[in-house]
PyMOL CGO cylinders between C-alpha atoms (Angstrom):
from pymol import cmd
from pymol.cgo import CYLINDER

trace = [
    CYLINDER, 117.61, 88.70, 59.76, 114.40, 90.63, 60.03, 0.3, 1, 1, 1, 1, 1, 1,
    CYLINDER, 114.40, 90.63, 60.03, 114.10, 94.29, 60.61, 0.3, 1, 1, 1, 1, 1, 1,
    CYLINDER, 114.10, 94.29, 60.61, 114.80, 94.96, 64.49, 0.3, 1, 1, 1, 1, 1, 1,
    CYLINDER, 114.80, 94.96, 64.49, 111.47, 95.77, 66.38, 0.3, 1, 1, 1, 1, 1, 1,
    CYLINDER, 111.47, 95.77, 66.38, 113.35, 98.40, 68.25, 0.3, 1, 1, 1, 1, 1, 1,
    CYLINDER, 113.35, 98.40, 68.25, 116.45, 100.20, 66.97, 0.3, 1, 1, 1, 1, 1, 1,
    CYLINDER, 116.45, 100.20, 66.97, 118.39, 102.73, 69.04, 0.3, 1, 1, 1, 1, 1, 1,
    CYLINDER, 118.39, 102.73, 69.04, 121.08, 104.91, 67.38, 0.3, 1, 1, 1, 1, 1, 1,
    CYLINDER, 121.08, 104.91, 67.38, 123.51, 107.30, 69.01, 0.3, 1, 1, 1, 1, 1, 1,
    CYLINDER, 123.51, 107.30, 69.01, 121.05, 108.16, 71.48, 0.3, 1, 1, 1, 1, 1, 1,
    CYLINDER, 121.05, 108.16, 71.48, 122.26, 110.90, 74.08, 0.3, 1, 1, 1, 1, 1, 1,
    CYLINDER, 122.26, 110.90, 74.08, 120.54, 113.17, 76.64, 0.3, 1, 1, 1, 1, 1, 1,
    CYLINDER, 120.54, 113.17, 76.64, 122.20, 115.99, 78.26, 0.3, 1, 1, 1, 1, 1, 1,
    CYLINDER, 122.20, 115.99, 78.26, 120.67, 117.89, 81.49, 0.3, 1, 1, 1, 1, 1, 1,
    CYLINDER, 120.67, 117.89, 81.49, 121.95, 121.10, 82.82, 0.3, 1, 1, 1, 1, 1, 1,
    CYLINDER, 121.95, 121.10, 82.82, 122.36, 121.37, 86.55, 0.3, 1, 1, 1, 1, 1, 1,
    CYLINDER, 122.36, 121.37, 86.55, 122.94, 125.09, 86.62, 0.3, 1, 1, 1, 1, 1, 1,
    CYLINDER, 122.94, 125.09, 86.62, 125.68, 125.77, 84.38, 0.3, 1, 1, 1, 1, 1, 1,
    CYLINDER, 125.68, 125.77, 84.38, 126.99, 122.17, 84.45, 0.3, 1, 1, 1, 1, 1, 1,
    CYLINDER, 126.99, 122.17, 84.45, 126.04, 119.91, 81.76, 0.3, 1, 1, 1, 1, 1, 1,
    CYLINDER, 126.04, 119.91, 81.76, 125.06, 116.04, 83.06, 0.3, 1, 1, 1, 1, 1, 1,
    CYLINDER, 125.06, 116.04, 83.06, 125.37, 113.41, 80.53, 0.3, 1, 1, 1, 1, 1, 1,
    CYLINDER, 125.37, 113.41, 80.53, 122.49, 111.05, 81.55, 0.3, 1, 1, 1, 1, 1, 1,
    CYLINDER, 122.49, 111.05, 81.55, 123.03, 108.99, 78.00, 0.3, 1, 1, 1, 1, 1, 1,
    CYLINDER, 123.03, 108.99, 78.00, 125.96, 109.10, 75.76, 0.3, 1, 1, 1, 1, 1, 1,
    CYLINDER, 125.96, 109.10, 75.76, 125.67, 107.63, 72.24, 0.3, 1, 1, 1, 1, 1, 1,
    CYLINDER, 125.67, 107.63, 72.24, 123.70, 104.59, 73.04, 0.3, 1, 1, 1, 1, 1, 1,
    CYLINDER, 123.70, 104.59, 73.04, 123.25, 102.16, 70.17, 0.3, 1, 1, 1, 1, 1, 1,
    CYLINDER, 123.25, 102.16, 70.17, 121.65, 98.79, 69.93, 0.3, 1, 1, 1, 1, 1, 1,
    CYLINDER, 121.65, 98.79, 69.93, 118.91, 96.58, 68.26, 0.3, 1, 1, 1, 1, 1, 1,
    CYLINDER, 118.91, 96.58, 68.26, 116.25, 94.21, 69.71, 0.3, 1, 1, 1, 1, 1, 1,
    CYLINDER, 116.25, 94.21, 69.71, 114.56, 91.75, 67.70, 0.3, 1, 1, 1, 1, 1, 1,
    CYLINDER, 114.56, 91.75, 67.70, 110.76, 90.85, 67.79, 0.3, 1, 1, 1, 1, 1, 1,
    CYLINDER, 110.76, 90.85, 67.79, 110.25, 88.40, 70.70, 0.3, 1, 1, 1, 1, 1, 1,
    CYLINDER, 110.25, 88.40, 70.70, 113.18, 89.15, 72.77, 0.3, 1, 1, 1, 1, 1, 1,
    CYLINDER, 113.18, 89.15, 72.77, 112.94, 89.22, 76.47, 0.3, 1, 1, 1, 1, 1, 1,
    CYLINDER, 112.94, 89.22, 76.47, 115.74, 91.37, 77.85, 0.3, 1, 1, 1, 1, 1, 1,
    CYLINDER, 115.74, 91.37, 77.85, 116.69, 93.52, 80.93, 0.3, 1, 1, 1, 1, 1, 1,
    CYLINDER, 116.69, 93.52, 80.93, 118.55, 96.68, 81.57, 0.3, 1, 1, 1, 1, 1, 1,
    CYLINDER, 118.55, 96.68, 81.57, 120.56, 96.77, 84.60, 0.3, 1, 1, 1, 1, 1, 1,
    CYLINDER, 120.56, 96.77, 84.60, 123.10, 98.98, 86.18, 0.3, 1, 1, 1, 1, 1, 1,
    CYLINDER, 123.10, 98.98, 86.18, 123.52, 101.19, 89.41, 0.3, 1, 1, 1, 1, 1, 1,
    CYLINDER, 123.52, 101.19, 89.41, 121.46, 104.25, 90.27, 0.3, 1, 1, 1, 1, 1, 1,
    CYLINDER, 121.46, 104.25, 90.27, 122.44, 107.02, 87.91, 0.3, 1, 1, 1, 1, 1, 1,
    CYLINDER, 122.44, 107.02, 87.91, 123.65, 104.67, 85.31, 0.3, 1, 1, 1, 1, 1, 1,
    CYLINDER, 123.65, 104.67, 85.31, 120.98, 106.00, 82.59, 0.3, 1, 1, 1, 1, 1, 1,
    CYLINDER, 120.98, 106.00, 82.59, 118.43, 103.27, 82.98, 0.3, 1, 1, 1, 1, 1, 1,
    CYLINDER, 118.43, 103.27, 82.98, 115.34, 105.49, 83.73, 0.3, 1, 1, 1, 1, 1, 1,
    CYLINDER, 115.34, 105.49, 83.73, 116.47, 108.06, 81.18, 0.3, 1, 1, 1, 1, 1, 1,
    CYLINDER, 116.47, 108.06, 81.18, 116.64, 105.40, 78.49, 0.3, 1, 1, 1, 1, 1, 1,
    CYLINDER, 116.64, 105.40, 78.49, 113.35, 104.07, 79.03, 0.3, 1, 1, 1, 1, 1, 1,
    CYLINDER, 113.35, 104.07, 79.03, 111.73, 107.69, 78.99, 0.3, 1, 1, 1, 1, 1, 1,
    CYLINDER, 111.73, 107.69, 78.99, 113.46, 107.98, 75.75, 0.3, 1, 1, 1, 1, 1, 1,
    CYLINDER, 113.46, 107.98, 75.75, 112.09, 104.85, 74.25, 0.3, 1, 1, 1, 1, 1, 1,
    CYLINDER, 112.09, 104.85, 74.25, 108.73, 105.37, 75.82, 0.3, 1, 1, 1, 1, 1, 1,
    CYLINDER, 108.73, 105.37, 75.82, 108.34, 108.84, 74.45, 0.3, 1, 1, 1, 1, 1, 1,
    CYLINDER, 108.34, 108.84, 74.45, 107.98, 110.21, 77.98, 0.3, 1, 1, 1, 1, 1, 1,
    CYLINDER, 107.98, 110.21, 77.98, 111.14, 112.68, 77.06, 0.3, 1, 1, 1, 1, 1, 1,
    CYLINDER, 111.14, 112.68, 77.06, 113.07, 113.71, 74.11, 0.3, 1, 1, 1, 1, 1, 1,
    CYLINDER, 113.07, 113.71, 74.11, 116.77, 113.02, 73.58, 0.3, 1, 1, 1, 1, 1, 1,
    CYLINDER, 116.77, 113.02, 73.58, 119.30, 115.69, 73.03, 0.3, 1, 1, 1, 1, 1, 1,
    CYLINDER, 119.30, 115.69, 73.03, 120.52, 113.73, 69.90, 0.3, 1, 1, 1, 1, 1, 1,
    CYLINDER, 120.52, 113.73, 69.90, 120.08, 110.31, 68.15, 0.3, 1, 1, 1, 1, 1, 1,
    CYLINDER, 120.08, 110.31, 68.15, 117.43, 108.02, 67.01, 0.3, 1, 1, 1, 1, 1, 1,
    CYLINDER, 117.43, 108.02, 67.01, 114.83, 105.63, 68.28, 0.3, 1, 1, 1, 1, 1, 1,
    CYLINDER, 114.83, 105.63, 68.28, 112.81, 103.38, 65.76, 0.3, 1, 1, 1, 1, 1, 1,
    CYLINDER, 112.81, 103.38, 65.76, 109.90, 101.08, 67.05, 0.3, 1, 1, 1, 1, 1, 1,
    CYLINDER, 109.90, 101.08, 67.05, 108.41, 98.79, 64.51, 0.3, 1, 1, 1, 1, 1, 1,
    CYLINDER, 108.41, 98.79, 64.51, 110.00, 100.83, 61.66, 0.3, 1, 1, 1, 1, 1, 1,
    CYLINDER, 110.00, 100.83, 61.66, 108.92, 104.24, 62.81, 0.3, 1, 1, 1, 1, 1, 1,
    CYLINDER, 108.92, 104.24, 62.81, 111.27, 106.79, 63.97, 0.3, 1, 1, 1, 1, 1, 1,
    CYLINDER, 111.27, 106.79, 63.97, 109.66, 107.86, 67.13, 0.3, 1, 1, 1, 1, 1, 1,
    CYLINDER, 109.66, 107.86, 67.13, 112.00, 110.54, 68.18, 0.3, 1, 1, 1, 1, 1, 1,
    CYLINDER, 112.00, 110.54, 68.18, 110.78, 112.69, 65.29, 0.3, 1, 1, 1, 1, 1, 1,
    CYLINDER, 110.78, 112.69, 65.29, 107.17, 112.40, 66.83, 0.3, 1, 1, 1, 1, 1, 1,
    CYLINDER, 107.17, 112.40, 66.83, 105.66, 115.92, 67.62, 0.3, 1, 1, 1, 1, 1, 1,
    CYLINDER, 105.66, 115.92, 67.62, 104.01, 116.51, 71.08, 0.3, 1, 1, 1, 1, 1, 1,
    CYLINDER, 104.01, 116.51, 71.08, 100.70, 115.53, 69.60, 0.3, 1, 1, 1, 1, 1, 1,
    CYLINDER, 100.70, 115.53, 69.60, 101.89, 112.52, 67.64, 0.3, 1, 1, 1, 1, 1, 1,
    CYLINDER, 101.89, 112.52, 67.64, 103.80, 110.99, 70.59, 0.3, 1, 1, 1, 1, 1, 1,
    CYLINDER, 103.80, 110.99, 70.59, 100.66, 110.01, 72.79, 0.3, 1, 1, 1, 1, 1, 1,
    CYLINDER, 100.66, 110.01, 72.79, 99.19, 108.21, 69.38, 0.3, 1, 1, 1, 1, 1, 1,
    CYLINDER, 99.19, 108.21, 69.38, 102.30, 106.37, 69.10, 0.3, 1, 1, 1, 1, 1, 1,
    CYLINDER, 102.30, 106.37, 69.10, 102.53, 105.36, 72.69, 0.3, 1, 1, 1, 1, 1, 1,
    CYLINDER, 102.53, 105.36, 72.69, 98.96, 103.73, 72.54, 0.3, 1, 1, 1, 1, 1, 1,
    CYLINDER, 98.96, 103.73, 72.54, 99.68, 102.05, 69.28, 0.3, 1, 1, 1, 1, 1, 1,
    CYLINDER, 99.68, 102.05, 69.28, 103.21, 100.99, 69.80, 0.3, 1, 1, 1, 1, 1, 1,
    CYLINDER, 103.21, 100.99, 69.80, 104.18, 100.67, 73.45, 0.3, 1, 1, 1, 1, 1, 1,
    CYLINDER, 104.18, 100.67, 73.45, 102.70, 98.88, 76.56, 0.3, 1, 1, 1, 1, 1, 1,
    CYLINDER, 102.70, 98.88, 76.56, 103.99, 100.12, 79.94, 0.3, 1, 1, 1, 1, 1, 1,
    CYLINDER, 103.99, 100.12, 79.94, 104.35, 98.28, 83.24, 0.3, 1, 1, 1, 1, 1, 1,
    CYLINDER, 104.35, 98.28, 83.24, 105.28, 100.12, 86.37, 0.3, 1, 1, 1, 1, 1, 1,
    CYLINDER, 105.28, 100.12, 86.37, 106.60, 99.30, 89.83, 0.3, 1, 1, 1, 1, 1, 1,
    CYLINDER, 106.60, 99.30, 89.83, 103.53, 100.55, 91.58, 0.3, 1, 1, 1, 1, 1, 1,
    CYLINDER, 103.53, 100.55, 91.58, 100.93, 99.32, 89.03, 0.3, 1, 1, 1, 1, 1, 1,
    CYLINDER, 100.93, 99.32, 89.03, 99.45, 102.60, 88.21, 0.3, 1, 1, 1, 1, 1, 1,
    CYLINDER, 99.45, 102.60, 88.21, 95.83, 101.05, 88.04, 0.3, 1, 1, 1, 1, 1, 1,
    CYLINDER, 95.83, 101.05, 88.04, 93.02, 103.30, 88.34, 0.3, 1, 1, 1, 1, 1, 1,
    CYLINDER, 93.02, 103.30, 88.34, 91.64, 102.61, 91.95, 0.3, 1, 1, 1, 1, 1, 1,
    CYLINDER, 91.64, 102.61, 91.95, 87.80, 103.30, 91.28, 0.3, 1, 1, 1, 1, 1, 1,
    CYLINDER, 87.80, 103.30, 91.28, 87.66, 100.96, 88.21, 0.3, 1, 1, 1, 1, 1, 1,
    CYLINDER, 87.66, 100.96, 88.21, 87.40, 97.07, 88.16, 0.3, 1, 1, 1, 1, 1, 1,
    CYLINDER, 87.40, 97.07, 88.16, 90.38, 95.04, 86.66, 0.3, 1, 1, 1, 1, 1, 1,
    CYLINDER, 90.38, 95.04, 86.66, 88.10, 94.49, 83.56, 0.3, 1, 1, 1, 1, 1, 1,
    CYLINDER, 88.10, 94.49, 83.56, 87.53, 98.42, 83.53, 0.3, 1, 1, 1, 1, 1, 1,
    CYLINDER, 87.53, 98.42, 83.53, 91.18, 99.18, 83.83, 0.3, 1, 1, 1, 1, 1, 1,
    CYLINDER, 91.18, 99.18, 83.83, 92.14, 97.00, 80.94, 0.3, 1, 1, 1, 1, 1, 1,
    CYLINDER, 92.14, 97.00, 80.94, 89.23, 98.26, 78.72, 0.3, 1, 1, 1, 1, 1, 1,
    CYLINDER, 89.23, 98.26, 78.72, 90.10, 101.95, 79.46, 0.3, 1, 1, 1, 1, 1, 1,
    CYLINDER, 90.10, 101.95, 79.46, 93.64, 101.47, 77.28, 0.3, 1, 1, 1, 1, 1, 1,
    CYLINDER, 93.64, 101.47, 77.28, 91.58, 100.40, 74.29, 0.3, 1, 1, 1, 1, 1, 1,
    CYLINDER, 91.58, 100.40, 74.29, 89.07, 103.07, 74.88, 0.3, 1, 1, 1, 1, 1, 1,
    CYLINDER, 89.07, 103.07, 74.88, 91.65, 105.78, 74.60, 0.3, 1, 1, 1, 1, 1, 1,
    CYLINDER, 91.65, 105.78, 74.60, 92.64, 103.97, 71.42, 0.3, 1, 1, 1, 1, 1, 1,
    CYLINDER, 92.64, 103.97, 71.42, 89.21, 104.09, 69.98, 0.3, 1, 1, 1, 1, 1, 1,
    CYLINDER, 89.21, 104.09, 69.98, 88.57, 100.29, 69.78, 0.3, 1, 1, 1, 1, 1, 1,
    CYLINDER, 88.57, 100.29, 69.78, 84.92, 99.38, 69.51, 0.3, 1, 1, 1, 1, 1, 1,
    CYLINDER, 84.92, 99.38, 69.51, 83.14, 98.80, 72.85, 0.3, 1, 1, 1, 1, 1, 1,
    CYLINDER, 83.14, 98.80, 72.85, 82.16, 95.22, 71.96, 0.3, 1, 1, 1, 1, 1, 1,
    CYLINDER, 82.16, 95.22, 71.96, 85.76, 94.37, 70.97, 0.3, 1, 1, 1, 1, 1, 1,
    CYLINDER, 85.76, 94.37, 70.97, 87.27, 96.13, 73.99, 0.3, 1, 1, 1, 1, 1, 1,
    CYLINDER, 87.27, 96.13, 73.99, 85.29, 93.85, 76.54, 0.3, 1, 1, 1, 1, 1, 1,
    CYLINDER, 85.29, 93.85, 76.54, 86.05, 90.65, 74.61, 0.3, 1, 1, 1, 1, 1, 1,
    CYLINDER, 86.05, 90.65, 74.61, 89.64, 91.44, 74.41, 0.3, 1, 1, 1, 1, 1, 1,
    CYLINDER, 89.64, 91.44, 74.41, 89.82, 92.33, 78.26, 0.3, 1, 1, 1, 1, 1, 1,
    CYLINDER, 89.82, 92.33, 78.26, 87.99, 89.29, 79.15, 0.3, 1, 1, 1, 1, 1, 1,
    CYLINDER, 87.99, 89.29, 79.15, 90.53, 87.16, 77.18, 0.3, 1, 1, 1, 1, 1, 1,
    CYLINDER, 90.53, 87.16, 77.18, 93.70, 88.93, 78.50, 0.3, 1, 1, 1, 1, 1, 1,
    CYLINDER, 93.70, 88.93, 78.50, 92.54, 88.62, 82.07, 0.3, 1, 1, 1, 1, 1, 1,
    CYLINDER, 92.54, 88.62, 82.07, 91.68, 84.89, 81.40, 0.3, 1, 1, 1, 1, 1, 1,
    CYLINDER, 91.68, 84.89, 81.40, 95.46, 84.51, 80.01, 0.3, 1, 1, 1, 1, 1, 1,
    CYLINDER, 95.46, 84.51, 80.01, 96.56, 86.25, 83.29, 0.3, 1, 1, 1, 1, 1, 1,
    CYLINDER, 96.56, 86.25, 83.29, 94.59, 83.52, 85.32, 0.3, 1, 1, 1, 1, 1, 1,
    CYLINDER, 94.59, 83.52, 85.32, 92.14, 86.47, 86.54, 0.3, 1, 1, 1, 1, 1, 1,
    CYLINDER, 92.14, 86.47, 86.54, 88.98, 85.48, 85.04, 0.3, 1, 1, 1, 1, 1, 1,
    CYLINDER, 88.98, 85.48, 85.04, 87.32, 85.21, 88.52, 0.3, 1, 1, 1, 1, 1, 1,
    CYLINDER, 87.32, 85.21, 88.52, 88.91, 88.51, 89.79, 0.3, 1, 1, 1, 1, 1, 1,
    CYLINDER, 88.91, 88.51, 89.79, 88.20, 90.83, 86.77, 0.3, 1, 1, 1, 1, 1, 1,
    CYLINDER, 88.20, 90.83, 86.77, 85.21, 92.54, 88.57, 0.3, 1, 1, 1, 1, 1, 1,
    CYLINDER, 85.21, 92.54, 88.57, 87.22, 93.24, 91.63, 0.3, 1, 1, 1, 1, 1, 1,
    CYLINDER, 87.22, 93.24, 91.63, 88.82, 97.01, 92.20, 0.3, 1, 1, 1, 1, 1, 1,
    CYLINDER, 88.82, 97.01, 92.20, 92.68, 97.25, 92.73, 0.3, 1, 1, 1, 1, 1, 1,
    CYLINDER, 92.68, 97.25, 92.73, 92.18, 97.48, 96.60, 0.3, 1, 1, 1, 1, 1, 1,
    CYLINDER, 92.18, 97.48, 96.60, 90.53, 94.03, 96.55, 0.3, 1, 1, 1, 1, 1, 1,
    CYLINDER, 90.53, 94.03, 96.55, 93.48, 92.35, 94.76, 0.3, 1, 1, 1, 1, 1, 1,
    CYLINDER, 93.48, 92.35, 94.76, 96.89, 91.25, 95.81, 0.3, 1, 1, 1, 1, 1, 1,
    CYLINDER, 96.89, 91.25, 95.81, 100.22, 92.94, 94.67, 0.3, 1, 1, 1, 1, 1, 1,
    CYLINDER, 100.22, 92.94, 94.67, 100.57, 90.10, 92.10, 0.3, 1, 1, 1, 1, 1, 1,
    CYLINDER, 100.57, 90.10, 92.10, 97.05, 90.26, 90.96, 0.3, 1, 1, 1, 1, 1, 1,
    CYLINDER, 97.05, 90.26, 90.96, 97.36, 93.96, 90.34, 0.3, 1, 1, 1, 1, 1, 1,
    CYLINDER, 97.36, 93.96, 90.34, 100.35, 93.37, 88.50, 0.3, 1, 1, 1, 1, 1, 1,
    CYLINDER, 100.35, 93.37, 88.50, 98.89, 90.74, 86.14, 0.3, 1, 1, 1, 1, 1, 1,
    CYLINDER, 98.89, 90.74, 86.14, 96.02, 93.35, 85.67, 0.3, 1, 1, 1, 1, 1, 1,
    CYLINDER, 96.02, 93.35, 85.67, 98.75, 95.94, 84.60, 0.3, 1, 1, 1, 1, 1, 1,
    CYLINDER, 98.75, 95.94, 84.60, 100.43, 93.42, 82.07, 0.3, 1, 1, 1, 1, 1, 1,
    CYLINDER, 100.43, 93.42, 82.07, 97.03, 92.81, 80.63, 0.3, 1, 1, 1, 1, 1, 1,
    CYLINDER, 97.03, 92.81, 80.63, 96.45, 96.54, 80.21, 0.3, 1, 1, 1, 1, 1, 1,
    CYLINDER, 96.45, 96.54, 80.21, 99.93, 96.96, 78.50, 0.3, 1, 1, 1, 1, 1, 1,
    CYLINDER, 99.93, 96.96, 78.50, 99.14, 94.29, 76.06, 0.3, 1, 1, 1, 1, 1, 1,
    CYLINDER, 99.14, 94.29, 76.06, 95.57, 95.48, 75.19, 0.3, 1, 1, 1, 1, 1, 1,
    CYLINDER, 95.57, 95.48, 75.19, 96.49, 97.25, 71.97, 0.3, 1, 1, 1, 1, 1, 1,
    CYLINDER, 96.49, 97.25, 71.97, 98.82, 94.75, 70.70, 0.3, 1, 1, 1, 1, 1, 1,
    CYLINDER, 98.82, 94.75, 70.70, 102.01, 96.88, 71.25, 0.3, 1, 1, 1, 1, 1, 1,
    CYLINDER, 102.01, 96.88, 71.25, 105.22, 96.46, 69.27, 0.3, 1, 1, 1, 1, 1, 1,
    CYLINDER, 105.22, 96.46, 69.27, 107.15, 96.44, 72.55, 0.3, 1, 1, 1, 1, 1, 1,
    CYLINDER, 107.15, 96.44, 72.55, 106.47, 96.25, 76.35, 0.3, 1, 1, 1, 1, 1, 1,
    CYLINDER, 106.47, 96.25, 76.35, 108.48, 98.43, 78.77, 0.3, 1, 1, 1, 1, 1, 1,
    CYLINDER, 108.48, 98.43, 78.77, 108.44, 97.20, 82.10, 0.3, 1, 1, 1, 1, 1, 1,
    CYLINDER, 108.44, 97.20, 82.10, 109.97, 99.62, 84.88, 0.3, 1, 1, 1, 1, 1, 1,
    CYLINDER, 109.97, 99.62, 84.88, 110.80, 97.43, 88.01, 0.3, 1, 1, 1, 1, 1, 1,
    CYLINDER, 110.80, 97.43, 88.01, 107.82, 95.35, 87.71, 0.3, 1, 1, 1, 1, 1, 1,
    CYLINDER, 107.82, 95.35, 87.71, 108.45, 93.26, 90.56, 0.3, 1, 1, 1, 1, 1, 1,
    CYLINDER, 108.45, 93.26, 90.56, 109.62, 95.88, 93.01, 0.3, 1, 1, 1, 1, 1, 1,
    CYLINDER, 109.62, 95.88, 93.01, 106.32, 95.86, 94.87, 0.3, 1, 1, 1, 1, 1, 1,
    CYLINDER, 106.32, 95.86, 94.87, 105.71, 92.11, 95.46, 0.3, 1, 1, 1, 1, 1, 1,
    CYLINDER, 105.71, 92.11, 95.46, 107.04, 89.15, 97.53, 0.3, 1, 1, 1, 1, 1, 1,
    CYLINDER, 107.04, 89.15, 97.53, 109.67, 86.81, 96.00, 0.3, 1, 1, 1, 1, 1, 1,
    CYLINDER, 109.67, 86.81, 96.00, 107.14, 83.83, 94.92, 0.3, 1, 1, 1, 1, 1, 1,
    CYLINDER, 107.14, 83.83, 94.92, 105.09, 86.61, 93.08, 0.3, 1, 1, 1, 1, 1, 1,
    CYLINDER, 105.09, 86.61, 93.08, 108.20, 87.88, 91.63, 0.3, 1, 1, 1, 1, 1, 1,
    CYLINDER, 108.20, 87.88, 91.63, 109.21, 84.68, 90.07, 0.3, 1, 1, 1, 1, 1, 1,
    CYLINDER, 109.21, 84.68, 90.07, 105.53, 84.05, 89.08, 0.3, 1, 1, 1, 1, 1, 1,
    CYLINDER, 105.53, 84.05, 89.08, 105.41, 87.55, 87.27, 0.3, 1, 1, 1, 1, 1, 1,
    CYLINDER, 105.41, 87.55, 87.27, 108.90, 86.89, 85.62, 0.3, 1, 1, 1, 1, 1, 1,
    CYLINDER, 108.90, 86.89, 85.62, 107.82, 83.57, 84.27, 0.3, 1, 1, 1, 1, 1, 1,
    CYLINDER, 107.82, 83.57, 84.27, 104.69, 85.09, 82.94, 0.3, 1, 1, 1, 1, 1, 1,
    CYLINDER, 104.69, 85.09, 82.94, 106.62, 87.72, 80.97, 0.3, 1, 1, 1, 1, 1, 1,
    CYLINDER, 106.62, 87.72, 80.97, 109.07, 85.10, 79.80, 0.3, 1, 1, 1, 1, 1, 1,
    CYLINDER, 109.07, 85.10, 79.80, 106.06, 83.21, 78.43, 0.3, 1, 1, 1, 1, 1, 1,
    CYLINDER, 106.06, 83.21, 78.43, 104.63, 86.15, 76.55, 0.3, 1, 1, 1, 1, 1, 1,
    CYLINDER, 104.63, 86.15, 76.55, 107.97, 86.69, 74.83, 0.3, 1, 1, 1, 1, 1, 1,
    CYLINDER, 107.97, 86.69, 74.83, 108.03, 82.98, 73.99, 0.3, 1, 1, 1, 1, 1, 1,
    CYLINDER, 108.03, 82.98, 73.99, 104.89, 83.81, 72.04, 0.3, 1, 1, 1, 1, 1, 1,
    CYLINDER, 104.89, 83.81, 72.04, 106.44, 86.70, 70.17, 0.3, 1, 1, 1, 1, 1, 1,
    CYLINDER, 106.44, 86.70, 70.17, 105.87, 89.76, 72.56, 0.3, 1, 1, 1, 1, 1, 1,
    CYLINDER, 105.87, 89.76, 72.56, 108.88, 91.98, 72.86, 0.3, 1, 1, 1, 1, 1, 1,
    CYLINDER, 108.88, 91.98, 72.86, 109.68, 92.90, 76.45, 0.3, 1, 1, 1, 1, 1, 1,
    CYLINDER, 109.68, 92.90, 76.45, 112.35, 95.06, 77.97, 0.3, 1, 1, 1, 1, 1, 1,
    CYLINDER, 112.35, 95.06, 77.97, 112.58, 95.00, 81.71, 0.3, 1, 1, 1, 1, 1, 1,
    CYLINDER, 112.58, 95.00, 81.71, 114.58, 97.69, 83.77, 0.3, 1, 1, 1, 1, 1, 1,
    CYLINDER, 114.58, 97.69, 83.77, 115.48, 96.15, 87.16, 0.3, 1, 1, 1, 1, 1, 1,
    CYLINDER, 115.48, 96.15, 87.16, 117.73, 96.10, 90.15, 0.3, 1, 1, 1, 1, 1, 1,
    CYLINDER, 117.73, 96.10, 90.15, 117.00, 92.76, 90.85, 0.3, 1, 1, 1, 1, 1, 1,
    CYLINDER, 117.00, 92.76, 90.85, 119.78, 90.14, 89.96, 0.3, 1, 1, 1, 1, 1, 1,
    CYLINDER, 119.78, 90.14, 89.96, 116.99, 87.22, 90.29, 0.3, 1, 1, 1, 1, 1, 1,
    CYLINDER, 116.99, 87.22, 90.29, 114.99, 88.95, 87.52, 0.3, 1, 1, 1, 1, 1, 1,
    CYLINDER, 114.99, 88.95, 87.52, 117.65, 89.85, 85.08, 0.3, 1, 1, 1, 1, 1, 1,
    CYLINDER, 117.65, 89.85, 85.08, 118.96, 86.26, 85.44, 0.3, 1, 1, 1, 1, 1, 1,
    CYLINDER, 118.96, 86.26, 85.44, 115.66, 84.82, 83.91, 0.3, 1, 1, 1, 1, 1, 1,
    CYLINDER, 115.66, 84.82, 83.91, 115.76, 87.35, 80.84, 0.3, 1, 1, 1, 1, 1, 1,
    CYLINDER, 115.76, 87.35, 80.84, 117.45, 86.10, 77.79, 0.3, 1, 1, 1, 1, 1, 1,
    CYLINDER, 117.45, 86.10, 77.79, 119.61, 89.22, 77.31, 0.3, 1, 1, 1, 1, 1, 1,
    CYLINDER, 119.61, 89.22, 77.31, 121.11, 91.49, 79.81, 0.3, 1, 1, 1, 1, 1, 1,
    CYLINDER, 121.11, 91.49, 79.81, 122.30, 95.17, 78.91, 0.3, 1, 1, 1, 1, 1, 1,
    CYLINDER, 122.30, 95.17, 78.91, 124.47, 96.48, 81.69, 0.3, 1, 1, 1, 1, 1, 1,
    CYLINDER, 124.47, 96.48, 81.69, 124.57, 100.34, 81.78, 0.3, 1, 1, 1, 1, 1, 1,
    CYLINDER, 124.57, 100.34, 81.78, 127.05, 102.58, 83.69, 0.3, 1, 1, 1, 1, 1, 1,
    CYLINDER, 127.05, 102.58, 83.69, 127.55, 106.33, 83.54, 0.3, 1, 1, 1, 1, 1, 1,
    CYLINDER, 127.55, 106.33, 83.54, 125.14, 106.77, 80.39, 0.3, 1, 1, 1, 1, 1, 1,
    CYLINDER, 125.14, 106.77, 80.39, 126.78, 104.05, 78.32, 0.3, 1, 1, 1, 1, 1, 1,
    CYLINDER, 126.78, 104.05, 78.32, 126.26, 100.40, 77.61, 0.3, 1, 1, 1, 1, 1, 1,
    CYLINDER, 126.26, 100.40, 77.61, 129.23, 98.55, 79.74, 0.3, 1, 1, 1, 1, 1, 1,
    CYLINDER, 129.23, 98.55, 79.74, 128.05, 95.08, 78.37, 0.3, 1, 1, 1, 1, 1, 1,
    CYLINDER, 128.05, 95.08, 78.37, 125.47, 93.50, 76.25, 0.3, 1, 1, 1, 1, 1, 1,
    CYLINDER, 125.47, 93.50, 76.25, 125.30, 89.76, 76.61, 0.3, 1, 1, 1, 1, 1, 1,
    CYLINDER, 125.30, 89.76, 76.61, 122.81, 86.82, 75.84, 0.3, 1, 1, 1, 1, 1, 1,
    CYLINDER, 122.81, 86.82, 75.84, 122.02, 84.18, 78.31, 0.3, 1, 1, 1, 1, 1, 1,
    CYLINDER, 122.02, 84.18, 78.31, 120.62, 80.96, 78.10, 0.3, 1, 1, 1, 1, 1, 1,
]
cmd.load_cgo(trace, "trace")
């Protein structure tokens, strides 16, 4: 078997509430292969969001290691972390997080600008990604002129802009209706079938049921890890 695209080993995170330690994560370990489409589920306070922050280099663990595409990202310094995020990780958020003053095309372009991709290549790739998302006729529209589903598709295009090793999607269907939710999940599933690794954190059973693997967390630990058809 190939080297996992994501490798998590003994990941723990402890916060202090006054003098009381709170164990948000406790020795979490698992592997993810390239092209997997998996979901992380569990009740509020189970550690899902903390876990996503550790993988996305938005917070540092108390102990343990995370390897993305062979790189031990938990050893990254504060100056190295943003570079690794740009190169290795694509983010999709519940509230889209698009820049309201920029068009769809510009929102995708800017992700590559920070990665210092040449201007001609940025525009070409942004157009290609938005076309893949079915937004070729909407790419010059600003977020306020797009539906929730269209905004999330722009966000997915932006997440893919720098060919990330993994896409982390935090409640990506939380702001859309049922029909749009199903369309977005099928879009993500299709991307995974083309080799893109996608990890979704969700409370929605209908979303997790369409992924190919479900990791259930409770009290900062993995309660179950199962493959589904």
